[in-house]
C-alpha positions in Angstrom: -13.0 -34.0 7.5 -10.4 -33.1 4.8 -11.8 -35.5 2.3 -15.4 -34.2 2.9 -14.3 -30.8 1.9 -12.5 -31.9 -1.0 -15.7 -33.7 -2.1 -17.4 -30.6 -1.5 -15.0 -28.7 -3.9 -15.0 -31.0 -6.4 -19.0 -30.9 -6.4 -18.7 -27.1 -7.0 -16.2 -27.6 -9.6 -18.4 -30.2 -11.6 -21.4 -27.6 -11.2 -19.0 -24.8 -12.8 -20.5 -25.3 -16.4 -24.2 -23.6 -15.0 -23.8 -20.3 -13.5 -25.3 -20.2 -10.0 -27.8 -17.5 -9.4 -28.4 -17.4 -5.5 -25.1 -17.2 -3.8 -24.6 -16.8 -0.1 -21.0 -15.7 0.8 -19.5 -16.9 4.1 -16.7 -14.5 4.4 -16.2 -10.8 3.7 -13.3 -11.7 1.4 -15.2 -13.8 -0.7 -18.0 -11.2 -0.8 -15.5 -8.7 -2.1 -14.6 -11.1 -4.7 -17.8 -11.2 -6.2 -18.2 -7.4 -6.3 -14.9 -7.3 -7.9 -16.2 -9.8 -10.7 -19.1 -7.4 -11.4 -21.5 -10.2 -9.9 -23.0 -8.5 -6.7 -26.7 -8.8 -8.0 -26.1 -12.7 -7.5 -25.5 -12.5 -3.8 -28.5 -12.9 -1.7 -26.8 -13.3 1.6 -23.4 -12.4 3.5 -21.8 -12.9 6.5 -20.7 -9.9 8.0 -17.2 -8.6 9.3 -16.2 -5.2 9.1 -17.6 -2.5 6.8 -19.3 -4.0 3.7 -18.6 -2.5 0.1 -21.4 -0.2 -0.9 -22.5 -2.5 -3.5 -23.9 -5.1 -0.6 -25.5 -2.3 1.6 -28.9 -4.1 1.1 -27.8 -7.8 1.1 -29.3 -9.8 3.6 -27.3 -10.7 6.4 -27.0 -14.7 7.6 -24.8 -13.6 10.9 -21.3 -12.7 11.8 -17.9 -14.6 11.9 -18.3 -17.6 13.9 -22.3 -17.0 14.5 -23.6 -18.1 11.2 -27.7 -18.0 11.2 -28.4 -21.2 9.5 -32.2 -20.9 9.8 -31.7 -17.4 7.8 -29.3 -18.7 5.4 -31.9 -21.6 4.4 -34.6 -18.9 3.9 -32.8 -17.3 1.1 -32.8 -20.8 -0.8 -29.0 -20.4 -2.0 -27.9 -22.8 -4.9 -24.1 -21.9 -4.0 -22.6 -21.1 -0.8 -19.1 -19.6 -0.9 -17.4 -20.6 2.3 -14.1 -19.7 4.1 -13.7 -22.5 6.8 -12.7 -20.6 9.7 -15.6 -18.3 9.6 -18.4 -21.3 10.4 -18.3 -23.7 13.0 -17.7 -27.7 12.4 -21.3 -28.6 13.3 -22.5 -26.0 10.9 -20.2 -27.1 8.2 -21.6 -30.8 8.6 -25.2 -29.4 8.2 -24.5 -27.8 5.2 -23.2 -31.1 4.0 -26.2 -32.9 4.8 -28.2 -30.3 3.1 -26.6 -30.7 -0.1 -26.1 -27.3 -0.7 -23.3 -26.7 -3.4 -20.2 -25.3 -1.5 -17.1 -23.7 -2.9 -14.5 -23.8 -0.2 -11.8 -21.1 -0.5 -8.6 -20.8 1.9 -5.7 -19.2 -0.3 -2.5 -19.9 1.5 -0.7 -17.9 -1.3 -1.1 -14.8 -3.5 -1.0 -17.5 -6.5 -3.6 -19.4 -5.2 -5.8 -16.6 -4.5 -5.7 -15.4 -8.1 -6.5 -19.0 -9.1 -9.8 -18.9 -6.7 -10.8 -15.5 -8.2 -11.0 -17.4 -11.7 -12.5 -20.4 -10.2 -15.2 -18.6 -8.1 -15.9 -16.4 -11.5 -16.6 -19.7 -13.7 -19.2 -20.7 -10.6 -20.9 -17.3 -11.0 -20.8 -17.3 -15.2 -18.2 -14.6 -15.3 -15.5 -16.8 -16.5 -13.9 -14.0 -18.7 -14.2 -11.0 -16.3 -12.2 -13.7 -13.9 -9.5 -14.4 -16.3 -9.0 -10.9 -16.6 -9.0 -10.0 -13.0 -6.6 -12.7 -12.3 -4.2 -11.8 -15.1 -4.3 -8.2 -13.8 -3.4 -9.5 -10.3 -0.5 -11.8 -11.5 0.9 -8.9 -13.6 0.9 -6.5 -10.6 2.2 -9.2 -7.9 5.0 -10.1 -10.4 6.0 -6.5 -10.8 6.1 -6.2 -7.0 8.4 -9.0 -6.7 10.9 -7.7 -9.2 10.7 -4.0 -7.6 11.2 -5.2 -4.2 13.6 -8.3 -4.3 16.3 -8.5 -1.8 19.6 -10.9 -2.1 18.6 -11.2 1.8 15.2 -11.2 3.0 14.0 -8.9 5.6 13.5 -10.2 8.8 9.7 -9.5 9.9 7.7 -10.2 12.9 4.2 -9.8 12.1 2.1 -9.2 15.3 -1.6 -10.0 15.2 -2.5 -9.1 18.8 -1.1 -8.9 22.2 -1.8 -9.9 24.9 -1.8 -12.7 24.6 0.9 -12.6 21.7 -0.2 -14.1 18.2 1.6 -14.0 15.1 1.0 -15.7 11.5 2.2 -19.0 10.5 4.1 -19.7 7.2 1.0 -21.2 5.5 -1.0 -17.9 6.0 -1.5 -15.9 2.8 0.7 -12.9 5.0 3.6 -14.7 4.6 3.5 -15.1 1.0 2.5 -11.1 1.0 6.0 -10.3 2.9 8.0 -12.4 0.5 6.4 -10.4 -2.6 8.1 -7.3 -0.6 11.5 -9.2 -0.3 10.7 -10.1 3.4 10.6 -13.0 5.5 8.1 -13.9 8.2 10.3 -15.0 11.1 7.7 -17.4 12.2 7.2 -18.9 8.6 8.2 -22.5 9.9 4.9 -22.3 12.1 2.3 -24.5 10.5 -1.0 -22.9 12.4 -2.3 -19.8 10.7 -2.4 -17.9 13.6 -0.1 -19.4 16.3 0.3 -18.2 19.9 3.9 -17.2 21.0 6.2 -16.0 23.7 8.1 -12.8 23.8 11.1 -15.0 24.3 10.6 -16.7 20.9 10.7 -13.3 19.3 13.7 -11.9 21.1 15.7 -15.1 19.9 14.5 -14.7 16.1 15.8 -11.0 16.5 13.6 -9.3 13.8 14.6 -6.2 11.6 11.1 -5.0 11.4 8.1 -5.5 13.9 4.7 -4.9 12.4 1.5 -4.2 14.1 -1.8 -2.5 13.8 -1.7 -0.4 17.0 0.7 1.9 18.1 0.7 0.9 21.9 1.6 -2.7 20.9 4.6 -1.4 19.2 5.5 0.9 21.8 5.8 -1.9 24.2 8.6 -3.5 22.4 10.9 -0.4 23.6 11.6 -2.8 26.5 13.6 -4.8 24.6 16.2 -2.6 23.1 18.3 -5.5 22.3 16.1 -6.3 19.1 17.2 -5.2 15.8 13.8 -3.5 15.1 13.9 -1.8 18.1 17.5 -0.8 18.2 16.9 0.7 14.4 13.5 2.3 15.0 11.8 -0.1 12.8 8.7 -0.6 14.6 5.9 0.1 11.8 2.2 0.2 11.7 0.9 -2.2 9.2 -0.5 0.0 6.6 -3.5 -1.6 5.4 -6.3 -3.9 7.0 -7.0 -5.3 3.6 -3.9 -7.3 4.1 -6.2 -9.6 6.2 -9.0 -10.0 3.4 -7.8 -12.3 0.6 -9.4 -10.8 -2.0 -8.5 -8.7 -5.3 -7.9 -5.6 -3.3 -5.2 -7.5 -1.3 -2.6 -6.8 -3.9 -2.9 -3.1 -3.5 -2.6 -3.6 0.1 0.5 -5.6 -0.5 1.8 -2.8 -2.8 1.3 -0.6 0.3 3.0 -2.8 2.7 6.0 -3.2 0.3 6.3 0.9 0.5 6.2 1.0 4.4 9.1 -2.1 4.5 11.0 0.0 1.8 10.4 3.5 1.5 13.4 4.3 -0.4 12.4 1.9 -3.4 
């Protein structure tokens, strides 16, 4: 399967000399990148998930996460599909392959990969210069944040995605790199899965200095374990921006807000 997607990626790259004009985006983050590049008018269909950018209010929907309406997608006659692999089931990915629709696969595992993909998508859309400018701005901002928030000893952070059951992010997930920008380290960065299920005991064993979650009730539940450094120090923090979960240009400012929450004294 990996060879198949590498082939599709090469197909899209080889077509970069020709700007595509009817684009379907199969992830909100990819739709945002298209908007950030000033190319919203090229989108004829999007996969929904959360609130849309205003520029895409009238664009046709082709379904929601994990529920792609393939018939609707094909009716739009796209000449390029932007794909986040996890947003579509394997059977429908294989169907796209058989239909020979050019596909660009984007799944950045670091902020540097994200900026490179911004440039690559820009080339597909005939916005190469805009892509270079946006990527340069993002790289400069990321580098500045790394300098500002660097630490001799990284802050140990547990990033809680969900509970119950208890989920976190693994080391290859882009949020782990976002934490490193802020002078922190994901205490589960040794796990390979992007969103592994873990036990409370494993969190206690790794003894994070900060626990991050999206919900105050989830944070309050940790008071049952006062021996955890984060609980003892009162560092149970709300994740400041849901943009951390959408790897587009806006994610960099979401990272900046995360850095402020983790180190308000800077």
